[in-house]
C-alpha positions as CSV (number, residue, x, y, z in Angstrom):
1,G,-5.1,48.1,33.3
2,R,-5.7,51.7,34.3
3,I,-9.2,51.8,35.8
4,A,-10.7,54.6,37.9
5,L,-12.2,54.1,41.3
6,G,-14.3,56.6,43.2
7,S,-15.9,59.9,42.4
8,P,-14.1,61.7,40.9
9,G,-12.3,58.7,39.5
10,Q,-8.8,58.0,40.8
11,P,-6.9,56.1,38.1
12,L,-5.3,53.0,39.5
13,K,-3.5,50.0,38.0
14,L,-5.7,47.0,38.6
15,A,-5.1,43.4,37.6
16,I,-7.9,41.3,36.2
17,D,-6.9,38.4,38.3
18,S,-8.2,34.8,37.7
19,G,-6.2,33.6,40.7
20,T,-8.3,35.3,43.4
21,N,-11.9,35.5,44.5
22,I,-11.8,39.1,45.8
23,S,-11.5,42.6,44.6
24,W,-9.1,44.8,46.5
25,V,-7.0,48.0,46.3
26,T,-4.1,49.4,48.2
27,S,-5.3,52.4,50.2
28,T,-4.1,55.5,52.0
29,L,-5.1,53.6,55.2
30,C,-1.7,51.9,54.9
31,P,1.0,53.5,57.0
32,A,3.4,55.5,54.7
33,D,6.2,52.9,55.2
34,Q,4.0,49.9,54.5
35,C,2.1,48.5,51.5
36,V,5.3,49.1,49.4
37,H,4.8,47.9,45.7
38,F,6.3,49.0,42.4
39,T,3.3,50.8,41.0
40,A,3.0,52.8,44.2
41,G,-0.6,53.9,43.7
42,R,-3.0,54.2,46.6
43,F,-6.7,54.9,46.7
44,D,-7.7,57.8,48.9
45,H,-11.2,57.0,50.2
46,R,-11.6,60.5,51.7
47,A,-11.5,62.1,48.2
48,S,-14.4,60.0,46.8
49,S,-18.0,61.3,47.3
50,T,-19.4,57.8,46.5
51,F,-17.3,55.9,49.0
52,A,-18.8,54.1,52.0
53,F,-17.4,51.7,54.5
54,T,-19.3,48.4,54.9
55,D,-17.1,47.3,57.7
56,C,-14.3,49.4,59.1
57,L,-12.8,46.8,61.4
58,Q,-9.5,45.5,60.2
59,R,-9.1,41.8,59.6
60,P,-6.6,39.5,57.9
61,Y,-7.2,38.2,54.4
62,S,-5.0,35.3,53.4
63,F,-3.7,34.5,49.9
64,G,-2.5,31.1,51.2
65,P,1.2,30.4,50.9
66,W,1.6,33.7,49.0
67,G,1.0,36.1,51.9
68,T,-1.6,37.9,54.1
69,M,-2.9,41.4,54.1
70,Q,-5.0,43.4,56.6
71,V,-8.2,44.8,55.0
72,E,-11.3,46.8,55.7
73,S,-14.5,46.4,53.6
74,A,-16.1,49.2,51.5
75,S,-18.1,50.1,48.4
76,D,-17.6,52.6,45.7
77,V,-17.9,53.1,41.9
78,L,-15.6,51.6,39.3
79,T,-15.3,53.3,35.9
80,A,-13.9,51.4,33.0
81,P,-11.9,53.1,30.2
82,S,-15.0,53.1,28.1
83,G,-16.6,55.5,30.7
84,S,-19.1,52.9,32.0
85,A,-19.5,53.0,35.8
86,Q,-20.4,50.1,38.0
87,P,-20.9,49.8,41.7
88,I,-18.4,47.5,43.4
89,K,-17.7,46.1,46.8
90,L,-14.1,45.7,47.6
91,F,-11.4,45.4,50.3
92,L,-9.1,48.3,51.2
93,A,-5.7,47.0,52.0
94,T,-4.5,48.7,55.2
95,Y,-1.3,46.7,55.7
96,Y,0.9,44.3,53.9
97,D,4.6,43.5,53.8
98,G,7.1,41.1,52.3
99,D,8.8,40.4,49.0
100,S,5.7,38.9,47.3
101,F,3.8,42.1,47.7
102,K,6.8,44.4,47.0
103,Q,7.2,42.9,43.5
104,L,3.5,43.6,42.6
105,D,3.3,45.8,39.5
106,W,-0.3,46.8,40.3
107,D,-2.2,48.7,43.0
108,G,-5.0,46.1,43.4
109,G,-6.9,43.4,41.8
110,I,-10.4,42.6,40.4
111,G,-11.1,38.9,41.0
112,L,-12.1,36.6,38.2
113,P,-12.8,33.3,40.0
114,C,-14.0,30.2,38.3
115,S,-17.4,30.3,39.9
116,S,-19.8,32.7,41.7
117,A,-20.1,29.9,44.4
118,Y,-16.6,30.7,45.6
119,I,-16.9,34.5,46.0
120,E,-15.9,36.1,49.3
121,G,-19.2,37.7,50.4
122,R,-17.9,41.1,51.2
123,S,-16.4,41.6,47.8
124,S,-18.0,41.9,44.3
125,F,-17.7,39.5,41.4
126,L,-17.5,42.2,38.8
127,F,-18.2,40.0,35.8
128,Q,-21.3,38.4,37.4
129,D,-22.5,41.9,38.4
130,L,-22.1,43.2,34.8
131,I,-24.3,40.4,33.5
132,S,-26.9,40.8,36.2
133,S,-27.1,44.5,35.6
134,G,-27.8,44.0,31.9
135,R,-24.5,45.5,30.7
136,L,-23.3,42.2,29.3
137,D,-25.1,39.5,27.3
138,P,-25.4,36.3,29.4
139,T,-25.2,34.2,26.2
140,H,-21.6,35.3,25.8
141,P,-20.0,34.5,29.1
142,Y,-16.4,35.0,28.1
143,V,-13.5,36.9,29.4
144,A,-10.7,37.1,26.9
145,F,-7.1,38.2,27.3
146,D,-4.7,39.2,24.5
147,W,-1.2,40.4,24.6
148,N,0.9,42.0,21.8
149,S,4.6,41.5,22.7
150,T,5.7,43.9,19.9
151,D,4.2,47.0,21.4
152,R,3.9,45.6,24.9
153,S,0.2,46.2,25.3
154,G,-2.8,44.0,25.9
155,T,-6.5,43.9,26.3
156,C,-9.0,42.2,28.5
157,Q,-12.4,41.9,26.9
158,M,-15.5,40.9,29.0
159,G,-18.7,39.5,27.4
160,A,-17.3,39.0,24.0
161,I,-14.4,37.4,22.0
162,D,-12.5,38.3,18.9
163,A,-13.5,35.4,16.6
164,S,-10.6,36.1,14.2
165,K,-8.2,35.0,17.0
166,T,-9.9,31.7,17.6
167,R,-9.3,30.1,14.2
168,G,-5.8,28.7,14.6
169,P,-4.5,25.7,16.6
170,G,-6.4,25.7,19.9
171,L,-6.4,23.8,23.2
172,F,-9.4,23.4,25.5
173,L,-8.8,22.9,29.2
174,P,-12.0,21.7,30.9
175,W,-12.4,22.9,34.5
176,S,-11.7,20.4,37.2
177,V,-11.6,21.4,40.9
178,Y,-8.3,21.6,42.7
179,S,-9.1,20.3,46.2
180,R,-5.7,19.3,47.6
181,L,-5.4,22.6,49.5
182,P,-8.8,23.7,51.0
183,G,-9.8,27.3,50.3
184,V,-8.4,27.8,46.8
185,E,-11.2,26.0,44.9
186,Y,-11.8,29.3,43.0
187,I,-8.8,28.9,40.8
188,W,-9.1,28.0,37.1
189,S,-7.8,24.4,37.4
190,T,-7.8,21.5,35.1
191,E,-6.4,18.0,35.0
192,L,-2.7,17.7,33.9
193,K,-1.9,14.3,32.6
194,S,1.9,14.7,32.6
195,Y,4.6,17.3,33.4
196,S,7.9,16.7,31.6
197,V,11.3,18.5,31.5
198,G,13.9,17.6,28.9
199,G,12.0,14.4,28.0
200,E,11.9,13.2,31.7
201,T,8.4,12.9,33.1
202,L,8.4,14.4,36.6
203,A,4.7,13.9,37.5
204,N,1.5,12.3,36.2
205,N,-2.2,13.0,36.9
206,L,-2.0,16.3,38.8
207,S,-3.6,19.7,38.5
208,F,-2.8,22.7,36.3
209,A,-4.0,26.3,36.8
210,L,-3.9,29.3,34.5
211,D,-3.7,32.4,36.7
212,S,-3.8,35.8,35.0
213,G,-2.5,37.4,38.2
214,S,0.7,35.3,38.0
215,S,3.8,35.3,35.9
216,Q,6.2,32.4,36.6
217,F,5.5,28.7,37.2
218,K,4.6,28.0,40.8
219,G,3.2,25.1,42.8
220,D,4.3,21.8,44.1
221,D,7.6,22.1,45.9
222,K,9.2,18.9,44.7
223,I,8.2,19.4,41.0
224,M,9.5,23.0,41.0
225,G,12.7,21.9,42.7
226,Q,13.3,19.1,40.2
227,T,12.6,21.4,37.3
228,L,15.2,23.9,38.5
229,A,17.7,21.2,39.1
230,L,17.3,19.9,35.5
231,I,17.6,23.4,34.1
232,A,20.8,24.0,36.1
233,R,22.5,21.2,34.2
234,G,22.7,23.6,31.3
235,A,21.0,21.6,28.6
236,R,18.2,24.2,28.1
237,P,15.4,21.5,28.3
238,D,11.9,21.9,27.0
239,V,9.1,21.9,29.5
240,V,6.1,20.0,28.2
241,L,2.6,20.1,29.7
242,G,0.5,17.1,28.6
243,F,-3.4,17.4,28.7
244,A,-6.2,15.1,27.7
245,E,-6.8,17.1,24.6
246,G,-3.4,18.5,23.7
247,E,0.0,19.7,24.7
248,I,1.9,22.9,25.5
249,T,5.7,23.1,25.0
250,L,7.9,25.9,26.4
251,G,11.5,26.2,25.4
252,A,14.2,27.8,27.5
253,G,13.9,31.1,25.7
254,L,10.3,31.3,26.9
255,Y,10.7,30.3,30.5
256,S,14.1,32.0,31.3
257,L,13.4,35.7,31.3
258,L,15.1,39.0,32.1
259,V,13.8,40.3,35.4
260,E,12.7,43.9,34.9
261,E,12.2,44.8,38.6
262,G,12.8,43.4,42.0
263,P,15.8,41.9,43.9
264,Q,17.0,40.1,40.7
265,K,16.7,43.0,38.3
266,G,18.9,42.6,35.3
267,Q,19.3,38.9,35.7
268,T,18.0,36.2,33.3
269,V,16.3,33.7,35.6
270,P,14.3,30.5,35.0
271,Q,10.7,31.3,36.1
272,F,9.9,28.4,38.5
273,S,9.2,28.8,42.2
274,P,8.0,26.4,44.9
275,L,4.8,27.6,46.6
276,G,3.7,24.8,48.8
277,L,0.8,23.8,46.6
278,P,0.8,20.0,46.4
279,D,0.3,18.3,43.1
280,L,-0.4,21.6,41.3
281,V,1.4,23.4,38.5
282,L,0.3,27.0,38.2
283,V,1.4,29.6,35.6
284,G,0.3,32.9,34.2
285,S,1.9,35.3,31.7
286,L,4.6,32.8,30.6
287,V,1.8,31.0,28.7
288,M,-0.8,33.7,28.3
289,E,1.5,36.2,26.6
290,H,1.8,33.7,23.7
291,C,-1.8,32.8,23.4
292,Y,-5.2,34.3,22.9
293,T,-6.9,33.2,26.1
294,V,-10.6,32.8,26.7
295,Y,-12.1,31.9,30.1
296,E,-15.6,30.4,29.5
297,Y,-18.4,30.2,32.0
298,Q,-21.7,28.5,32.1
299,V,-24.5,30.9,33.1
300,V,-27.4,29.8,35.2
301,Q,-30.4,32.1,35.5
302,C,-31.8,32.0,39.0
303,G,-34.5,34.6,38.5
304,H,-35.2,38.0,37.0
305,E,-31.8,39.6,36.4
306,V,-30.2,37.1,38.8
307,Y,-27.4,35.0,37.3
308,S,-24.9,32.5,38.7
309,L,-21.7,31.5,37.0
310,A,-20.1,28.1,36.9
311,P,-16.8,27.2,35.1
312,T,-16.8,25.5,31.7
313,G,-13.0,25.8,31.0
314,I,-10.3,27.7,29.3
315,W,-9.5,28.0,25.6
316,L,-6.0,28.8,24.4
317,F,-5.1,29.7,20.8
318,N,-1.6,30.2,19.4
319,R,-1.0,33.8,18.4
320,P,-0.1,34.2,14.7
321,G,3.5,35.3,14.3
322,G,4.4,34.3,17.9
323,P,5.9,31.2,19.4
324,Q,3.6,28.3,18.6
325,I,3.5,26.8,22.1
326,I,0.4,24.7,21.5
327,T,2.3,21.7,20.0
328,R,-0.8,19.4,20.0
329,S,-4.2,20.9,19.6
330,S,-7.8,19.9,20.6
331,S,-10.0,18.5,17.9
332,R,-13.1,20.2,19.2
333,P,-14.0,23.6,17.7
334,F,-14.7,26.8,19.6
335,N,-18.3,27.9,19.0
336,P,-19.1,31.1,20.8
337,G,-22.6,31.6,22.0
């Protein structure tokens, strides 16, 4: 979404990213020939009267197998489309390179980790800050994503849900920590009972993560490789994710997509990629664009206007009129509040 950073506000395209525990932005501290990405926006800290460095020494920040950027720490003011301003601590990217970054269609990200326990200390957890500052009701600890494929627009709503979109078939994914790779416990993971392609079960009892900052399936190298090999046979197999409370089914028309930008622009490509994450299947928009998605927290009040957030889980609901990818739904109802 377009969100303004600084004073006066500089509009930047920022992802609300449930796959990271930091907030960051590409900055003019990057050399002109570096930090190349499709959106091409950069934050100019010199043009903001409210900007302040909190640490101007560069250091690496690792996104694990995905890549590493050099960052400096700072604070400024973030202004939402509604006009509401909120102080934020964030990292300024001063250097990054590589194909993973080049294909980014945003200028930075606002982290939406599963828990306040996993926040990187020099970066804000915006949702927690909005609750602690009294801007959001702590009895409605939800972040909801909705996407309209017809007009190619979406919303991210914090602190509330649209109850009219939670009445159809739904699936609840209770949070369960992914601990096979230390350092990424902040992802929204759950237990995945089975992963099948074309009726062939490739894995049982592993982890699944829903990452709003991702698009394609990523994760365990062996599982992703086996999936691509089965698809290459040409039978257009279904991919079925089996959970304790339900099931998601994606046909070939939903996981083989036309690439809009990048090295494979114009090609229709199955969206599966090894990422060196053992026993994990992670996906983002391939699922989220067909569902109303609600990330639910448990709020713990530590003191006056001090709140901590723990993960409850993720709710998914089939969007009316779209592909009904939830093929077996949960029996438990969603009761907001």
